[in-house]
N, C-alpha and C positions, 0 to 999 in steps of 0.2 A: 570584181572589185567590191570590197566591203563598204557599204554605205553607213553613215552614222547620222544621228539626229540628236538635238539638244533636249534636255529634260523639260524645257518649256512646252514642247509639243505634247509630251506624255502627261504633264501636269494639266494641260488644257483638256485632254481626253478624260482624265480622272475627274476633273471638275464638272465636265459635261454629264458623265454618268451619274455622279452624286446628285447634281442639281435636278436632272430629269427623272432619275429612277431610284435614287436613295443610296444611303451608305451600304446597306446590305447587298444591293446589286453589285456595287463596286467590289466589295469583299469577295463575293462569289466569282466575279469576273476575273479579278487578279489571281485568285486561287486557281481557276481553270487555266488561265494563261501562264501561270507559274512565274509571275513577276513580283517585284517588290511593291510595297505600299506607297513609298514616297520617292519622288524624283528631284534631284538637284537641278535648279534652273540652268546653270551654266556648265553642267556636266554632260559628257557625250555618252549616248547609249546607242546600241546597235539597232538598226531599223527593224530587225526581227521582232523586237519587243513590241513596237508599235503595231506592226502587221499582225502579230499574234493577238494583241488586244482587240483589234478591229475584227478579226475573224471570229474570235470567241464571242464578241458582242453581237455579231450578226446571228450566230447560232443560238445564244442564250435568249436574245430578245425576239428571235424568230422574225427578223427583218432582213430584206435584201441588202446587199452591201452598198448599192447605190443610195439607198435611203439613209443608212447609217452615216456614210461618208458625206452626203449633202448636209445632213444635220450637223455633223462635225464642222463642216466648212462655215455654216452660218454662225455656229457658236465660237469658232476660232476667231472670226472677225470681232465679235463682242468681247472675247477674252483679251485680245490684243488691245482693244480700247481701254478695258479695265486695268490692263497692265501698264498703262501710261503712254501708249503709242497713239492716242486719239488725235492729238493735234498734228502729229507727223503724218498720219494717214489722211486727215481731213484736208491738208494743204498740198497733197501730192499732185492734184490736177484740178482744173476748173470744170471738167466734164469726165464722163466715164472713160472715153478713149484716152485722154491725157493721163488719167489715173492708172490705167493698165500699162500704158507705154512707159510710165516712170516706175513701175514695180521693180524692174530689174535694177534700176539705179538705187532704189531703196535697199534691195537685197545686197547690192555691192557695198553700200554704206554700213549695213549691219554686219557684213562679213569682216569689217575692220575689228569689231569686238568679238563676233562669233566666227573665229578663224576657220573652223571645220564645217561651217554651214554649207550644205549642198542644196541650195534653193532651186526651185524650178524656174524656167524662163518663159516669158510671154512675148508675143508679137501680134500686132493688129493690122489687118488689111481692111480698108473701107470699100464698100460696094456703092454703086451709083444709086441704089434704092434706099440708102440711108442705113442699111444694116451693115454689120461688120463680121469679119472672120477673125476669131481669136485662136491663135496657135499656142498650144501648151506643150512645153518640152520638159521632161523630167527623167531623172535616173531611177525613179521608183515606179514600178509597174503597178497598175490597178488602183491608183489613188486619184485618178482624174475626176471622179465624181465630186471631189471636194471643191473643185473650181466653181461649178454653178452655185453652190451654197455661198461661197465667198462673194462672188460677183453680184448675185442677187441682193445680198445683204448690203453691200457697198452702194449699189444703185438706189436702193430704198432709203438708206440712212443719209447719204451724202448728197444725192442728186434728185431726190424725190421722184424717182421713176421706177418703173417695173421693167424687167427684162425677161425674155424667154430664151433659153439656150438649147440648141439641138446639136447633137453630135453628128458630124459628117464623116463619111468613110474616107479614110486616108490610105490609098493603095500602096504608096511607097514613100520613103523618107527622102524627098528631093534635096533637102538642105544638107543632109549627112552631118548632122550636128554632133553625133556621137552619143546623144541621149538615148536611153532605152525606150522611151515612149514619146510619141508625138500624136497629139489629138487636136483636131480642128473643130471648134464650136461655131455654129452660126448664131449670132447674137442679134436679137431684135429688141429695141428699146422704145418705150412709150412713156410719156410724162404722166405723173400723177397729180400735177398742179405745182406751180412754181412756189418754192419756199422763200424766194427773195421778194415776192410781192407782199409788201407790208400794209397795203391799203385795207381799210375796214371792209368787212364782207359785203356790205350794201353797195360799195363803190366799185367792186370788182366786176369786170365784164370781159368777154372774150376779145382778144386782140387779133385783128385780122391783118393781112398783108397791106391792105389799103391804109389802115391806121398807122402802120409802121412807116409807110412811105410819106404820109402827111407829117408825121413826127420828124422825119429826116429833113423835109423841106423847111419846116419851122425851125429846126435846129440850125440849118445852114443860114437861114435868114437872121436868126438871133445872133449867130456868130458874126455875120457880116455887118450887123448894126453896131457892133462894139466900136469904141473910139479907135481911130487908126494909130497904130504904132509902127515904128520901123521894124523891118524883118528881124526877128530874133529878140525884139525888145518889148513885145506886147505883154502887158501885165497879166501874168498867169492867174492872179487872184480875181481879176475882172472876168476872165474866162470861167474860172471855177464857180464864181457867184452866179453868172448867167446860166451855167449848166445846171447848177443845183436848183435854181428858181424855176427852171423850165421842165426838167424831165419828169419828176414826181412818179417814179416807178419803173421807167425803162431807160434810165440814164446809162447804166453800164452797157447794156446791149447796144444802145445807139452809138455810144462812144466807140465801141469795138467795131461797129460796122462802118463808122466814118473814118477810122484811123487808116492812114496810108503811109508806109515807111518812106523815108527820103534817103537816097544814096548819092554819094559824091560822084563827080564826073571821073575822077581818078583817085587812086589810093594815095593819100598823103602820108606815106611812110616809106622810108628807104629800106632796102633789103637787109642791110646790116643791123639797123635798129630793130627790125621785126625779129630777126634771129636771136638778138640779145634779149628783147622783151619777152619772147616766148622760147625760152631755152630748151623746152621739151616739146617739139612739134616735128612732124614729118609730112612732106608732100610727096605723093607718088602717083604715077599714072595708071591707066587701066591694065598695063602689063606688070604692075607692081614694081616698076623701076623708080628708084628714089631720085627726086628732083631737087629737094631742099630739106634741110634739117636744122634744128636748133643747136646752139653751141654746146650745150651740156650733153645732148645725145651723142654728138661727135666726140665729146670727151670720154664717155664711158663705152661707146661703140665706135672706135676709130675707123672701122671699115666703111662706115656710112659716108665718110668724107669723099670717097670715090663715087662720083655721080654715076647714075644709071645702074647702081648695084641693086639687086633684087631684094625687096623688103623681106620676103619669106625665107631668104637665106640667113637672115640675122635674127628674125623673130618668129615665134609661134603664137597662134591665137589661143589664149586661155579661156576667154569668155567674149561672146557666146561661142560655143563649140561648133564652129562652121568651117567649111573648106576655105582655105586661104586663097580666095580669088575675088576679083572685083564684083562679080555678080552676087555672091553670097554676102559680101560686105554691104552692098547697096540694099539687099533685101532686109538686112537687120540694121539699117542706117540709124534707127531710133534707139538702138540698144547702146549701152555703155560697153566699149571694147577694152579688153585687158590683153596686152601683148607682153611676152616674156622673152628675154634675150636667150639665144642659144649658147650654151656653154662653150662649144667648140669655136664660136666666132668672136669671143672676147679675148683680150690679151692674156697671155699665160699668167702674168702676175695677178690677174683678177679672177682666174678660173676657180680658185679655192673659196672665193666668196659666194654668198647667195646671189643668184641671178637677179638682175634688175627687172622689175615689172612696171609697166606703164599702164595708166588707166585714163581714158578720155573719150572724146567724141569724134566721130567721123563726119566730115562735111564734104559733100560732092560739089565740085565746081564744074558746072556743065560746059561753060565756054572754053575752059582749059582742058577739059577731059581728064581732070586730076582729082584726087582725093586728098584733103588735108586732115591730118590726125593731130588734134589739139589735146595734149595730154600732160600728165604729171606723174611722178613716181608714186607707185602704190605702196604705201608704208603704213604699218599699224602702230609703231612705237619708235622711240628713240633708239632702242636696241637694234631694230631692223635697219634704221637709218645708218647706224654705225657698221652693221654687218655688210652692207652694200657699198661701203666706202664713200657715203654721201655726207654732206653737211647741210645744215639749214640754209646756209648762204647759197647753195647750189640751186635752190628753189626760188623762183621769181617772187619779189615782194608782194605783188598783187595776187599771187596764187594762194588760195585758202588752204592748200595742202599743209602749209606751215602751221596754221592754227589747228588744223585737223589732227596733225601728228601729236601736238602738245595736249590737245583736249582728249584725244584717245588714250594717250599715256595715262592721264588721270582717270579716264573711264576704265581702263584695264586694271588699274590699282583698286578702284571701287568694286569692280567685278570680283577680283580676287578676295577682297574683304567680305563681299557678300557671299561668295562661295564658302569661305571659312565659317561665316555665321550660319549658313544653311547646314553645313556639316555638323557644327556644334549643336544646332537645334535638333538635327536628326539623332545625334548621339544622346542628347538629353531626352528625346522622346523614347528612344529604346531603353535608356536607363530608367525612365519613369515607368515604362511598361514592365520592366523586370522588377522594379521596386513594388509596383502594384501586385505582381504575382507573389513576391515574397511577403508582402503585407497580408495577402489572403491566407498564405500558409501559416503565418503567425497568428492570425485571427482564428483559423481553424484549430490550432493547438490551444489557444486561449479559451475558445468556446468548449473545447474538450475538458478543460480543467475547471471551468466555472460556468454557471448558467449564463445564457446570452445577455440578458438584461443586466445582470450583475457585472459581467465583463465590460459591457459598454459604459456603465457608470464608472468603473475603475479607469478605463481608458480616458475618460473625460476629467479625471482627477477628483471625482466626487466621492464622498464617504458613503459606504454602503451600510445602512442601518440593519441591525439584527431584527428578525421577524418571528412572531409566534404563530404557529399553525395548529388549529384546534384538532385536526385529525389528519392522519396520513398513514400509509402502510410501508413498513421498512422490511427489507429482505437481506439476510446474510446467507452466504454459502461458503463451503470449503470442500477440499478434496479429501476423501477418506484415505487414511494411512499415508498422508502426504509426507509426514516425517520419515517414515520407513523408505518411501520412494527416494527422498532426497539423500538418505544415507547410502543407498545402493546404486545410485546413478551418477553419471558425469554432470557437471553443471549445465553444459550445453543442452543435454537431453531434457533437464528440468525447464530450461528457458523455452525450448521448442514446444514442449507440452503445454506450458502455461500460455504461451503466445497463441497457439492454435485454439485453446479453449476460450481465452478472453476475447479473441477476435470474433468468435461466433457469438459470445454473450453481448459484445458491443453492438453488433448488428441488430440484435433483438431489442436493445434499448430504444433504437429508432423505430422499430416495428410497433412497439407497444407504448412508446412515448413516456418512458420512465427515466428518471435522472440517476445516473451512476455517480455515487458519492465518491468512492475510492476503491482501490484494491491494495492489499498488503500481503505479499506472498501468495498463498493459494486462496485467500479470503476475498470475496466479492460482495460489495454492498450497494444496493440500489434503494430508491424511495419513490413512491407514487404519491402525487398530491403536493409535492414540493419541488421546485420553488413556486410553481403555478398551481393553486388549489384546483382540484377536480373531484367531482362526486364519484367518479369511477376509479378512484385510486386503488381500491382493493382488487377489482377485476383486472386492472392493468398489470399489477404486480403478480397476481395469481397466474395469469396467462404467461407472463414473462418467466415465472418459475417453472411452469410446465415446459416451456420452450428450452429453458436451461437444461432440464433433465434430458430432453431429447438430444440437444446439441452435445452434451457431455458423452453420450454413447458413441459419438463419432470421433472422440479423442482417445488415443491409445495409451495405456499404461506402459512406460518404457521397460518395466521389470517383467511383467507377465505377458505383455502383448495383447491383453484384453482391454475392452473399454473401461475407462476410469469410472468411478462412482463418486457422487457428490452428496452432501447433506445440505438441505435448504431449510431455513426457518423464517417465518413471517409473523409480524406483530403489528397491530394497529393502535394508534393513540396519538396524543399531542407531542409536539417537539418545538424546540427553539432552533433557529437556523441563522447563520451569519458567516461573514468572511473573517478568517483569522490569518494572521501573518502578513508580513510586508515583502520579504524576499521571495517567497513562493506561496502566495495567498491561496487558501483552499476554502471552499464552501462546506462548512461542517454542520452536523446536526448534534443537538445536545438534549438530554432528558432521559427519564427512565424508560421511555419507549425504545430508545436505542439499545439499552442494556437488556431489556426483555427480549427484543428480537434476536440479540446475540445468544441469549440462553435457549431460545427455540432452536437455533442452529446447532449449538453444542450438545443439546439433549436430544437431537434428532436421530433418525435411523438412516443408514446408507440407502441412496437411491429413493428417498422419500422426501416429501415436502411437508414440514411440520408447521402446524398452525396454532396460534394462541386462541383462547376463547373469544377474544375481541375481533380477531380477523375472521373467525368462523361466523360470528354474528354479521359482519359486513358482507360475507359471501353467501350467506344463507338465502335460499330462494333466488339465486342468480344463475342457476343452471349448472352448478358445479357438483361433481360427485365427490362427497367428503365422507370419510370414515372416522368415527370416534375412536381415539386411542385409549381414553380413560384418564384416571388421575395418576399423575407422576410427581415426584419430588423435584422441584426446580430450585437450583442453588440461588439463595437470596430471595426466593419468592414463596417458598413453601409448596403446598399441594396445589396443582392446577390441572383442570380437565383440558386436555389438548386433543388435536385432530390431525388427520392426514388428508391432504388434497390429492385425489387420485386422477381426475380428468375433468375436462370441460365437456359436458354432454351436448352443448349447443354449437360448438365450433370444432372443426376438424384440425388434425395436426398440421396439415398443409397451410391452413389459414394462420394458425399460431406461429408457424415458422416462416410465413410469407414466402412460400416456395412458388416459383414460377413468376409471380408478379413483382415481388420485392417491395411492394407498397406497404405503408403503415396500416395497421388495423384501425378501424373507425370505432370510437367509443362515444356514446351519447351522454352528455352531462347536462343536467337540468340547469345548473347555474355555475359558472366558472368566473372567478374573480380575475379580471384582466388588468395587468399592470402596464402602465404607460411608460415607455422609454423613448426619449427623443421624438415624441410626437407619434410614435408607432405603437400599436397594441401587440403585446407578446401573446401569441396563441399557442405556443408549444414550449414545453419545459425540457425537451430532450436536447442534450448538448454534446453527447459523446460521438454521435455520427456513426458512420460505418468505417471503422479504422481497420486497416490491413497491415501486413508486414511491411508493405512498401510505404505506407503512410507514416508509421512511427516505429522506432526501435524499442518501445517501452512495453512489450508483451501485450499489445492490444489495449494498453491503458496509458495514462499520462504519468503514472508514478513509476519511477525506475525500480527495477528489480533489486531488492536488498536481501542478500543471503542471510544476514543475521536474524531476519524476522521469520525464517522458515521453521525454526525449532520451537518457536513460542507464538502460536497463533493468537493467544489472548492479548498480546502486547498491542495489537492493532486497535484496541478500544481505549487505550490509556488516555488519549487526548479528547475522546468523545464523552467521557464520563465526568 
């Protein structure tokens, strides 16, 4: 038999783990147990989910199952109180025994709303020494350690007492309830101090049996001194006033001990009136032979009109699951009994309908040797009432089942509405999580296009002011004979080549913390010291250029099959920087420094890094191997003495390429101007990140590939000058 459980239990377990051990522990636990994060309160889940969570919790927390289950039992009691069942639980019984004896009745009531609820059953036996035996029956094996946690929490909170529970061996299932597990607990209870004693602390003293006996005598004397009234006409307010003025602390216990019920000499009710007043009742003897029935039971089960019919021929016991004999019934006499009509024993016209269920109390009549079953139809809603061919008028007017059906009809509607709200809430939570993931993707793309602090200002609707940078180092690069390669290859080959090359370059921008300005065709432009000024701007760009040259050798020329060659040019000087455009804003650099850096690249030599004299001055004595090229004619600049950067004498190629670690290189800057954005200091200018083919379709860059630009490299500078 597959057993199910409502989401309320799993939600309680989740709340326990989060409260005691934290959110991370719950995430790890649910991942190991392979269960969802959220459970609907009124939705049904397989027991396997709960058992799997408990097992994984024991393993992960390295705690025995009995400790985890007992902890869950204690927390479950608190969770039920927080969920709104506090008053219901608190009024269940005046002492612990009554509380436990009425648990089955509470489960029966809750089953009206939670139709698929498969709750455990409890039975109490009292010993002469004051201790009791608690019988626990359940269809779920291995969860009985929850019971001590619940009972101890109830005793402490409601009855100001402490209990100790010991598991006794149960050799066999005498009751044959049909439950999978039957555990017997020996329960010992001791008081922790009466919560009902409201006297000041200085007035409290230990109450002995002698004190109680004296109080009883004084109470009797006080009652006897009241003005005489005819029987049944004594002023109850006089009695109340005398009792209130007298007890001062032990009134309730004394009244309980003094109360003696009064019974009439004979029952003042005729048989016909009784059967009409209680239309759903059955009287049967110890052999289960029916002696008397209510009129409506006769109406729906006509066979019971034949006296001495056996009750078990017409009904089966649904709860508690015990053998249908008088001994088992008497053993569970304090439980609520649910009987169900047997389909084959009802008239043919009614066999297509749902079978009638009766719910009520068994009362043993010792003098008659008979049992009376006072019951009502067990119905959850008006729909079930109609399905069983019943009407409200079939239920006695004094029977609260009438109100219960109507109230539960409203309760079921509220539950369905609550269920819908929970589903919508979960859908919104999932959508919110997906939206957050998409937002992160959008932010990643935005940060690849613009510096982080600039992008944040634009997101907030702020205007980004242009800035002047006194010194920075700009790099341009292009692919040697790129025009010839484009003419001889298929477009997809060009795309693959550039994508491979730019993906490697993009990774190096993060390694050396330089900002990639843009790419157009085969041209690649980066800057150091912008948008965050840094003293080491020249070293960063120089190491990046060395890394570019190494990375380019890993990219194949689709025509020759040999590694491609690149030209690289660097220049150092002042620039203006700012955001231009509305539809596709870009962070652009302006000034003669940009133009000169472009000339260094265009007048360079394949597979060489060409330096202007200003960049040479910035790198001098910084550990770089630099070769003087001599004077050359630079378009628009005249004669210039330029240099070639060969290598970094202080840093290995592996460090420059961040091989193995993948971590950024560390540069020491004496003073770095930090810009404040949203209360946070921006410490890094890199925004391109480590883009791969899976991250973006834009050839390792945020600028789409434009074929028209491949034949005229110089057009990439038009909007920069």
